[in-house]
Biopython code that builds the backbone (N, CA, C, O; Angstrom):
import numpy as np
from Bio.PDB.StructureBuilder import StructureBuilder

atoms = [
    (1, "MET", "N", (0.098, -73.224, 5.601)),
    (1, "MET", "CA", (0.681, -71.850, 5.899)),
    (1, "MET", "C", (0.049, -71.226, 7.183)),
    (1, "MET", "O", (-1.083, -70.765, 7.323)),
    (2, "ALA", "N", (1.172, -71.340, 8.177)),
    (2, "ALA", "CA", (0.444, -71.079, 9.526)),
    (2, "ALA", "C", (0.275, -69.336, 9.572)),
    (2, "ALA", "O", (-0.546, -68.876, 10.365)),
    (3, "THR", "N", (0.854, -68.659, 8.941)),
    (3, "THR", "CA", (0.664, -67.159, 8.944)),
    (3, "THR", "C", (-0.558, -66.979, 8.419)),
    (3, "THR", "O", (-1.424, -66.359, 9.037)),
    (4, "ARG", "N", (-0.766, -67.522, 7.175)),
    (4, "ARG", "CA", (-2.220, -67.196, 6.567)),
    (4, "ARG", "C", (-3.302, -67.715, 7.595)),
    (4, "ARG", "O", (-4.318, -67.022, 7.652)),
    (5, "HIS", "N", (-3.245, -68.876, 8.453)),
    (5, "HIS", "CA", (-4.199, -69.097, 9.297)),
    (5, "HIS", "C", (-4.349, -68.147, 10.313)),
    (5, "HIS", "O", (-5.453, -67.651, 10.538)),
    (6, "ALA", "N", (-3.200, -67.799, 11.043)),
    (6, "ALA", "CA", (-3.396, -66.755, 11.986)),
    (6, "ALA", "C", (-3.928, -65.429, 11.527)),
    (6, "ALA", "O", (-4.617, -64.806, 12.335)),
    (7, "HIS", "N", (-3.713, -64.930, 10.383)),
    (7, "HIS", "CA", (-4.386, -63.812, 9.859)),
    (7, "HIS", "C", (-5.803, -64.251, 9.749)),
    (7, "HIS", "O", (-6.587, -63.441, 10.245)),
    (8, "ASP", "N", (-6.324, -65.279, 9.251)),
    (8, "ASP", "CA", (-8.039, -65.598, 9.063)),
    (8, "ASP", "C", (-8.350, -65.538, 10.409)),
    (8, "ASP", "O", (-9.356, -64.868, 10.643)),
    (9, "GLU", "N", (-7.761, -66.065, 11.436)),
    (9, "GLU", "CA", (-8.365, -66.210, 12.944)),
    (9, "GLU", "C", (-8.434, -64.556, 13.288)),
    (9, "GLU", "O", (-9.471, -64.068, 13.738)),
    (10, "ALA", "N", (-7.378, -63.844, 13.063)),
    (10, "ALA", "CA", (-7.373, -62.419, 13.502)),
    (10, "ALA", "C", (-8.575, -61.735, 12.963)),
    (10, "ALA", "O", (-9.318, -61.018, 13.634)),
    (11, "ALA", "N", (-8.726, -62.037, 11.571)),
    (11, "ALA", "CA", (-9.764, -61.261, 10.791)),
    (11, "ALA", "C", (-11.094, -61.710, 11.475)),
    (11, "ALA", "O", (-11.929, -60.831, 11.688)),
    (12, "ALA", "N", (-11.355, -62.931, 11.819)),
    (12, "ALA", "CA", (-12.665, -63.575, 12.246)),
    (12, "ALA", "C", (-12.690, -62.753, 13.606)),
    (12, "ALA", "O", (-13.701, -62.106, 13.878)),
    (13, "ARG", "N", (-11.790, -62.761, 14.315)),
    (13, "ARG", "CA", (-12.269, -62.044, 15.735)),
    (13, "ARG", "C", (-12.535, -60.629, 15.567)),
    (13, "ARG", "O", (-13.328, -60.006, 16.273)),
    (14, "LEU", "N", (-11.822, -60.111, 14.568)),
    (14, "LEU", "CA", (-12.184, -58.334, 14.439)),
    (14, "LEU", "C", (-13.651, -58.301, 13.789)),
    (14, "LEU", "O", (-14.417, -57.383, 14.081)),
    (15, "ARG", "N", (-13.957, -59.132, 13.066)),
    (15, "ARG", "CA", (-15.451, -59.121, 12.430)),
    (15, "ARG", "C", (-16.464, -59.482, 13.693)),
    (15, "ARG", "O", (-17.545, -58.933, 13.908)),
    (16, "ALA", "N", (-15.981, -60.318, 14.315)),
    (16, "ALA", "CA", (-16.958, -60.715, 15.641)),
    (16, "ALA", "C", (-17.092, -59.403, 16.427)),
    (16, "ALA", "O", (-18.171, -58.831, 16.574)),
    (17, "ALA", "N", (-15.859, -58.939, 16.948)),
    (17, "ALA", "CA", (-15.824, -57.563, 17.675)),
    (17, "ALA", "C", (-16.785, -56.488, 17.077)),
    (17, "ALA", "O", (-17.622, -55.844, 17.710)),
    (18, "LEU", "N", (-16.516, -56.411, 15.762)),
    (18, "LEU", "CA", (-17.331, -55.208, 14.982)),
    (18, "LEU", "C", (-18.890, -55.604, 15.096)),
    (18, "LEU", "O", (-19.725, -54.768, 15.441)),
    (19, "GLU", "N", (-19.249, -57.035, 14.760)),
    (19, "GLU", "CA", (-20.577, -57.119, 14.965)),
    (19, "GLU", "C", (-21.127, -57.000, 16.331)),
    (19, "GLU", "O", (-22.302, -56.664, 16.475)),
    (20, "LEU", "N", (-20.363, -57.253, 17.348)),
    (20, "LEU", "CA", (-20.986, -57.311, 18.755)),
    (20, "LEU", "C", (-21.063, -55.602, 18.969)),
    (20, "LEU", "O", (-22.013, -55.103, 19.572)),
    (21, "PHE", "N", (-20.133, -54.906, 18.495)),
    (21, "PHE", "CA", (-20.266, -53.510, 18.675)),
    (21, "PHE", "C", (-21.636, -52.831, 18.051)),
    (21, "PHE", "O", (-22.376, -52.046, 18.644)),
    (22, "GLU", "N", (-21.775, -53.295, 16.799)),
    (22, "GLU", "CA", (-22.981, -53.144, 15.992)),
    (22, "GLU", "C", (-24.341, -53.374, 16.716)),
    (22, "GLU", "O", (-25.274, -52.573, 16.659)),
    (23, "THR", "N", (-24.358, -54.659, 17.467)),
    (23, "THR", "CA", (-25.361, -55.245, 18.223)),
    (23, "THR", "C", (-25.668, -54.110, 19.331)),
    (23, "THR", "O", (-26.802, -53.700, 19.578)),
    (24, "GLY", "N", (-24.574, -53.699, 19.915)),
    (24, "GLY", "CA", (-24.678, -52.773, 21.251)),
    (24, "GLY", "C", (-25.289, -51.706, 20.913)),
    (24, "GLY", "O", (-26.203, -51.277, 21.618)),
    (25, "VAL", "N", (-24.885, -51.054, 19.729)),
    (25, "VAL", "CA", (-25.305, -49.783, 19.307)),
    (25, "VAL", "C", (-26.911, -49.904, 18.912)),
    (25, "VAL", "O", (-27.675, -48.959, 19.109)),
    (26, "GLU", "N", (-27.305, -51.033, 18.393)),
    (26, "GLU", "CA", (-28.575, -51.291, 18.088)),
    (26, "GLU", "C", (-29.370, -51.425, 19.320)),
    (26, "GLU", "O", (-30.495, -50.930, 19.379)),
    (27, "MET", "N", (-28.869, -52.040, 20.269)),
    (27, "MET", "CA", (-29.661, -52.268, 21.672)),
    (27, "MET", "C", (-29.996, -50.967, 22.146)),
    (27, "MET", "O", (-31.116, -50.657, 22.553)),
    (28, "MET", "N", (-28.784, -50.040, 22.075)),
    (28, "MET", "CA", (-29.054, -48.707, 22.964)),
    (28, "MET", "C", (-30.004, -48.034, 22.117)),
    (28, "MET", "O", (-30.880, -47.373, 22.674)),
    (29, "ARG", "N", (-29.971, -48.099, 20.778)),
    (29, "ARG", "CA", (-30.848, -47.449, 19.912)),
    (29, "ARG", "C", (-32.498, -47.864, 20.219)),
    (29, "ARG", "O", (-33.365, -46.992, 20.167)),
    (30, "GLN", "N", (-32.795, -49.160, 20.511)),
    (30, "GLN", "CA", (-33.950, -49.428, 21.014)),
    (30, "GLN", "C", (-34.299, -49.053, 22.509)),
    (30, "GLN", "O", (-35.429, -48.745, 22.890)),
    (31, "ASN", "N", (-33.256, -49.117, 23.241)),
    (31, "ASN", "CA", (-33.490, -48.774, 24.691)),
    (31, "ASN", "C", (-33.978, -46.971, 24.640)),
    (31, "ASN", "O", (-34.819, -46.479, 25.391)),
    (32, "LEU", "N", (-33.316, -46.323, 23.716)),
    (32, "LEU", "CA", (-33.586, -44.949, 23.665)),
    (32, "LEU", "C", (-35.095, -44.825, 23.277)),
    (32, "LEU", "O", (-35.919, -44.199, 23.943)),
    (33, "ARG", "N", (-35.367, -45.527, 22.067)),
    (33, "ARG", "CA", (-36.888, -45.290, 21.505)),
    (33, "ARG", "C", (-37.696, -45.978, 22.772)),
    (33, "ARG", "O", (-38.757, -45.393, 22.994)),
    (34, "ARG", "N", (-37.485, -46.853, 23.463)),
    (34, "ARG", "CA", (-38.345, -47.400, 24.525)),
    (34, "ARG", "C", (-38.589, -46.118, 25.638)),
    (34, "ARG", "O", (-39.730, -45.795, 25.967)),
    (35, "LYS", "N", (-37.483, -45.495, 26.126)),
    (35, "LYS", "CA", (-37.581, -44.611, 26.928)),
    (35, "LYS", "C", (-38.139, -43.099, 26.504)),
    (35, "LYS", "O", (-38.759, -42.358, 27.266)),
    (36, "HIS", "N", (-37.837, -42.846, 25.326)),
    (36, "HIS", "CA", (-38.364, -41.733, 24.808)),
    (36, "HIS", "C", (-39.176, -41.894, 23.380)),
    (36, "HIS", "O", (-38.698, -41.678, 22.267)),
    (37, "PRO", "N", (-40.673, -42.374, 23.715)),
    (37, "PRO", "CA", (-41.244, -42.815, 22.320)),
    (37, "PRO", "C", (-41.515, -41.642, 21.526)),
    (37, "PRO", "O", (-41.708, -41.783, 20.319)),
    (38, "THR", "N", (-41.558, -40.355, 22.130)),
    (38, "THR", "CA", (-42.108, -39.220, 21.241)),
    (38, "THR", "C", (-41.021, -38.665, 20.551)),
    (38, "THR", "O", (-41.296, -37.775, 19.747)),
    (39, "LEU", "N", (-39.730, -39.026, 20.699)),
    (39, "LEU", "CA", (-38.593, -38.374, 19.985)),
    (39, "LEU", "C", (-38.676, -38.748, 18.554)),
    (39, "LEU", "O", (-39.239, -39.770, 18.161)),
    (40, "THR", "N", (-38.107, -37.900, 17.806)),
    (40, "THR", "CA", (-37.990, -38.252, 16.261)),
    (40, "THR", "C", (-36.793, -39.235, 16.228)),
    (40, "THR", "O", (-36.115, -39.546, 17.207)),
    (41, "ASP", "N", (-36.629, -39.689, 14.926)),
    (41, "ASP", "CA", (-35.500, -40.649, 14.555)),
    (41, "ASP", "C", (-34.193, -39.727, 14.538)),
    (41, "ASP", "O", (-33.129, -40.225, 14.906)),
    (42, "LEU", "N", (-34.246, -38.442, 14.133)),
    (42, "LEU", "CA", (-33.096, -37.835, 14.283)),
    (42, "LEU", "C", (-32.624, -37.312, 15.629)),
    (42, "LEU", "O", (-31.429, -37.081, 15.811)),
    (43, "GLU", "N", (-33.589, -37.108, 16.635)),
    (43, "GLU", "CA", (-33.363, -36.921, 18.060)),
    (43, "GLU", "C", (-32.880, -38.223, 18.731)),
    (43, "GLU", "O", (-32.018, -38.256, 19.609)),
    (44, "ILE", "N", (-33.422, -39.120, 18.307)),
    (44, "ILE", "CA", (-32.821, -40.485, 18.700)),
    (44, "ILE", "C", (-31.399, -40.885, 18.233)),
    (44, "ILE", "O", (-30.670, -41.520, 18.995)),
    (45, "GLU", "N", (-31.022, -40.551, 17.079)),
    (45, "GLU", "CA", (-29.627, -40.663, 16.544)),
    (45, "GLU", "C", (-28.811, -39.541, 17.334)),
    (45, "GLU", "O", (-27.718, -39.900, 17.771)),
    (46, "ALA", "N", (-29.168, -38.364, 17.545)),
    (46, "ALA", "CA", (-28.583, -37.517, 18.449)),
    (46, "ALA", "C", (-28.042, -37.694, 19.705)),
    (46, "ALA", "O", (-26.985, -37.246, 20.151)),
    (47, "ARG", "N", (-29.127, -38.607, 20.394)),
    (47, "ARG", "CA", (-28.761, -39.056, 21.972)),
    (47, "ARG", "C", (-27.831, -40.263, 21.662)),
    (47, "ARG", "O", (-26.911, -40.387, 22.469)),
    (48, "LEU", "N", (-27.874, -41.028, 20.823)),
    (48, "LEU", "CA", (-27.268, -42.210, 20.422)),
    (48, "LEU", "C", (-25.680, -41.724, 20.187)),
    (48, "LEU", "O", (-24.717, -42.302, 20.691)),
    (49, "THR", "N", (-25.622, -40.842, 19.536)),
    (49, "THR", "CA", (-24.294, -40.201, 19.207)),
    (49, "THR", "C", (-23.587, -39.590, 20.485)),
    (49, "THR", "O", (-22.397, -39.799, 20.719)),
    (50, "ALA", "N", (-24.330, -38.891, 21.220)),
    (50, "ALA", "CA", (-23.774, -38.265, 22.602)),
    (50, "ALA", "C", (-23.419, -39.625, 23.338)),
    (50, "ALA", "O", (-22.297, -39.763, 23.826)),
    (51, "TRP", "N", (-24.248, -40.500, 23.408)),
    (51, "TRP", "CA", (-24.029, -41.583, 24.281)),
    (51, "TRP", "C", (-22.674, -42.316, 23.967)),
    (51, "TRP", "O", (-21.852, -42.590, 24.841)),
    (52, "LEU", "N", (-22.521, -42.609, 22.621)),
    (52, "LEU", "CA", (-21.332, -43.148, 22.229)),
    (52, "LEU", "C", (-19.972, -42.332, 22.335)),
    (52, "LEU", "O", (-18.900, -42.914, 22.170)),
    (53, "SER", "N", (-20.037, -40.959, 22.615)),
    (53, "SER", "CA", (-19.084, -40.262, 22.654)),
    (53, "SER", "C", (-18.928, -39.816, 24.326)),
    (53, "SER", "O", (-17.863, -39.418, 24.796)),
    (54, "GLU", "N", (-20.016, -39.942, 25.004)),
    (54, "GLU", "CA", (-19.712, -39.468, 26.524)),
    (54, "GLU", "C", (-20.209, -40.432, 27.582)),
    (54, "GLU", "O", (-20.178, -40.159, 28.782)),
    (55, "ARG", "N", (-20.724, -41.709, 27.026)),
    (55, "ARG", "CA", (-21.201, -42.471, 28.066)),
    (55, "ARG", "C", (-20.361, -42.457, 29.454)),
    (55, "ARG", "O", (-19.133, -42.368, 29.457)),
    (56, "PRO", "N", (-21.112, -42.549, 30.588)),
    (56, "PRO", "CA", (-20.350, -42.402, 31.755)),
    (56, "PRO", "C", (-19.611, -43.666, 32.151)),
    (56, "PRO", "O", (-20.023, -44.823, 32.231)),
    (57, "GLY", "N", (-18.332, -43.110, 32.392)),
    (57, "GLY", "CA", (-17.311, -44.274, 32.731)),
    (57, "GLY", "C", (-16.427, -44.580, 31.806)),
    (57, "GLY", "O", (-15.458, -45.288, 32.080)),
    (58, "ALA", "N", (-16.642, -44.083, 30.566)),
    (58, "ALA", "CA", (-15.728, -44.438, 29.308)),
    (58, "ALA", "C", (-15.368, -43.139, 28.690)),
    (58, "ALA", "O", (-15.108, -43.144, 27.486)),
    (59, "GLU", "N", (-15.312, -41.926, 29.413)),
    (59, "GLU", "CA", (-14.968, -40.608, 28.697)),
    (59, "GLU", "C", (-13.606, -40.791, 28.109)),
    (59, "GLU", "O", (-13.380, -40.076, 27.133)),
    (60, "PHE", "N", (-12.689, -41.564, 28.477)),
    (60, "PHE", "CA", (-11.381, -41.766, 28.130)),
    (60, "PHE", "C", (-11.087, -43.130, 27.494)),
    (60, "PHE", "O", (-9.928, -43.469, 27.256)),
    (61, "GLY", "N", (-12.235, -43.981, 27.196)),
    (61, "GLY", "CA", (-12.209, -45.089, 26.469)),
    (61, "GLY", "C", (-12.365, -46.262, 27.668)),
    (61, "GLY", "O", (-12.435, -45.999, 28.868)),
    (62, "ASP", "N", (-12.404, -47.567, 27.103)),
    (62, "ASP", "CA", (-13.153, -48.563, 28.061)),
    (62, "ASP", "C", (-12.087, -49.356, 29.006)),
    (62, "ASP", "O", (-12.401, -50.198, 29.847)),
    (63, "ALA", "N", (-10.919, -48.970, 28.735)),
    (63, "ALA", "CA", (-9.707, -49.683, 29.370)),
    (63, "ALA", "C", (-9.313, -48.887, 30.838)),
    (63, "ALA", "O", (-9.239, -47.668, 30.991)),
    (64, "VAL", "N", (-9.106, -49.849, 31.770)),
    (64, "VAL", "CA", (-8.500, -49.032, 32.995)),
    (64, "VAL", "C", (-7.287, -48.600, 32.867)),
    (64, "VAL", "O", (-6.604, -48.876, 31.881)),
    (65, "GLY", "N", (-6.875, -47.875, 33.841)),
    (65, "GLY", "CA", (-5.439, -47.432, 33.697)),
    (65, "GLY", "C", (-5.443, -45.976, 33.324)),
    (65, "GLY", "O", (-6.457, -45.308, 33.120)),
    (66, "ARG", "N", (-4.193, -45.553, 33.257)),
    (66, "ARG", "CA", (-3.904, -44.214, 32.920)),
    (66, "ARG", "C", (-4.121, -43.813, 31.575)),
    (66, "ARG", "O", (-4.064, -44.717, 30.742)),
    (67, "ARG", "N", (-4.368, -42.615, 31.155)),
    (67, "ARG", "CA", (-4.499, -42.103, 29.931)),
    (67, "ARG", "C", (-3.103, -41.940, 29.169)),
    (67, "ARG", "O", (-2.096, -41.462, 29.692)),
    (68, "VAL", "N", (-3.189, -42.389, 27.912)),
    (68, "VAL", "CA", (-1.786, -42.171, 27.002)),
    (68, "VAL", "C", (-2.152, -41.706, 25.983)),
    (68, "VAL", "O", (-3.295, -41.896, 25.566)),
    (69, "GLY", "N", (-1.199, -40.938, 25.307)),
    (69, "GLY", "CA", (-1.440, -40.474, 23.898)),
    (69, "GLY", "C", (-1.393, -41.479, 22.754)),
    (69, "GLY", "O", (-0.942, -42.563, 23.124)),
    (70, "TRP", "N", (-1.709, -41.426, 21.553)),
    (70, "TRP", "CA", (-1.887, -42.248, 20.747)),
    (70, "TRP", "C", (-1.169, -41.684, 19.265)),
    (70, "TRP", "O", (-1.592, -40.633, 18.783)),
    (71, "PRO", "N", (-0.162, -42.379, 18.643)),
    (71, "PRO", "CA", (0.216, -43.755, 18.758)),
    (71, "PRO", "C", (1.178, -43.579, 20.097)),
    (71, "PRO", "O", (1.834, -42.576, 20.379)),
    (72, "ARG", "N", (1.079, -44.988, 20.953)),
    (72, "ARG", "CA", (1.889, -45.203, 22.014)),
    (72, "ARG", "C", (3.484, -45.062, 21.774)),
    (72, "ARG", "O", (4.302, -44.656, 22.601)),
    (73, "ARG", "N", (3.692, -45.418, 20.674)),
    (73, "ARG", "CA", (5.189, -45.517, 20.359)),
    (73, "ARG", "C", (5.516, -44.367, 19.186)),
    (73, "ARG", "O", (4.889, -44.277, 18.130)),
    (74, "PRO", "N", (6.508, -43.601, 19.547)),
    (74, "PRO", "CA", (6.895, -42.759, 18.461)),
    (74, "PRO", "C", (7.274, -43.435, 17.052)),
    (74, "PRO", "O", (7.975, -44.445, 17.111)),
    (75, "GLU", "N", (6.858, -42.950, 15.748)),
    (75, "GLU", "CA", (7.117, -43.420, 14.756)),
    (75, "GLU", "C", (8.308, -42.850, 13.839)),
    (75, "GLU", "O", (8.567, -43.385, 12.761)),
]
sb = StructureBuilder()
sb.init_structure("model")
sb.init_model(0)
sb.init_chain("A")
sb.init_seg("    ")
for serial, (resi, resn, name, xyz) in enumerate(atoms, 1):
    if name == "N":
        sb.init_residue(resn, " ", resi, " ")
    sb.init_atom(name, np.array(xyz, "f"), 0.0, 1.0, " ", f" {name:<3s}", serial, name[0])
structure = sb.get_structure()
């Protein structure tokens, strides 16, 4: 069943992307701990949250191009 295989592959790609995201978040958390060893866990998490929301160059997402509304197509 080709459709089932395609769904399994898509699910595997999504899982890999989510794992990479989590790895990136953990790397940034460790980076913040190295740069700011005196901050509490709560302060580190606040800075991490701010970075995820406002990191330079990705204020409107990570893709190049013009900003568009979501969903892109009217339903």
